[in-house]
C-alpha positions as a printed Julia matrix, in Angstrom:
89×3 Matrix{Float64}:
   0.01   0.16    0.09
   1.24   3.51   -1.03
   0.29   6.72    0.76
   0.85  10.06   -1.43
   1.22  12.8     1.1
   1.99  16.78    0.29
   5.43  17.4     2.29
   4.84  14.86    5.21
   2.74  13.1     7.32
   2.45  16.05   10.64
  -0.95  15.87   12.67
  -0.69  19.27   13.54
  -3.33  21.46   12.92
  -5.46  18.74   11.79
  -3.51  18.16    8.48
  -5.47  15.89    5.83
  -1.94  13.98    5.19
  -1.16  13.81    8.8
  -4.89  12.55    9.67
  -4.68   9.76    6.79
  -1.32   8.2     8.11
  -2.5    8.22   11.48
  -5.83   6.22   10.83
  -3.88   3.87    8.53
  -1.25   3.36   11.23
  -4.1    3.1    14.02
  -6.02   0.32   12.04
  -2.68  -1.26   11.92
  -1.18  -0.69    8.29
   2.29   0.82    7.58
   2.29   2.49    4.35
   5.01   2.99    2.09
   4.82   7.28    2.07
   5.32   8.84   -1.18
   5.49  12.65   -0.74
   3.98  14.05   -3.39
   5.56  17.72   -2.92
   3.41  20.68   -4.91
   0.57  22.33   -4.39
  -2.51  21.57   -6.33
  -3.6   25.16   -7.58
   0.06  25.53   -9.5
  -0.36  24.36  -13.14
   1.0   21.02  -14.24
   4.09  22.02  -15.41
   5.07  23.45  -11.93
   3.57  20.06  -10.02
   5.98  17.38  -11.51
   5.33  15.53   -7.73
   2.08  15.3    -8.33
   2.01  13.46  -11.75
   1.49  10.05  -10.6
  -1.25  11.34   -8.2
  -2.79  12.94  -11.35
  -2.63   9.8   -13.36
  -4.69   7.81  -10.52
  -6.95  10.26   -9.87
  -7.42  12.8   -12.28
  -6.8   15.6    -9.63
  -3.68  16.65   -7.86
  -4.89  16.85   -4.63
  -3.62  14.88   -1.67
  -3.57  12.71    0.51
  -4.21   9.42   -1.86
  -4.11   6.11   -0.91
  -3.25   3.06   -3.28
  -3.89   0.02   -1.55
  -2.63  -3.34   -2.12
  -5.28  -3.91   -4.76
  -4.63  -1.07   -6.44
  -8.02   1.16   -5.54
  -7.05   4.69   -5.58
  -8.96   6.47   -2.4
  -8.63  10.23   -2.23
  -9.37  12.55    0.14
  -8.75  12.56    4.21
 -11.68  11.35    5.07
 -12.3    8.86    2.81
  -9.0    7.27    3.74
  -9.76   7.3     7.28
 -13.4    5.55    6.68
 -11.35   2.77    4.41
  -8.94   2.42    7.32
 -11.76   2.18   10.08
 -13.33  -0.5     7.6
 -10.26  -2.52    6.86
  -7.91  -3.04    9.61
  -4.47  -5.34    9.23
  -4.99  -8.77    9.76
C-alpha cells in the first residue's frame, strides 16, 4: 500500500495528510509514504511531484491511498473511513 502526501505526515492543525497517515497506522497498516511535493493550485508543469496522483485520480490533491489491490482512495475523510473498514490482519 502507498500513501501519497504533500510534504509530510504531521498531524498538527488537523493536517489532512497526517490524519490519513494516523488512521492507517491506527488500523495496523504501515503504508509506504510517497511525498508528492507541490500544490494543487499550481499549473501541471510546476507540479511534477503530483504527476502520479493525477494519473491515479484525475486531480492533483493529496492525500491519496493506493491499496494493495490497486484501488485509489482520495481525500483524508475517505482514507480514514477506508482504514476503519479495513483493519490490518
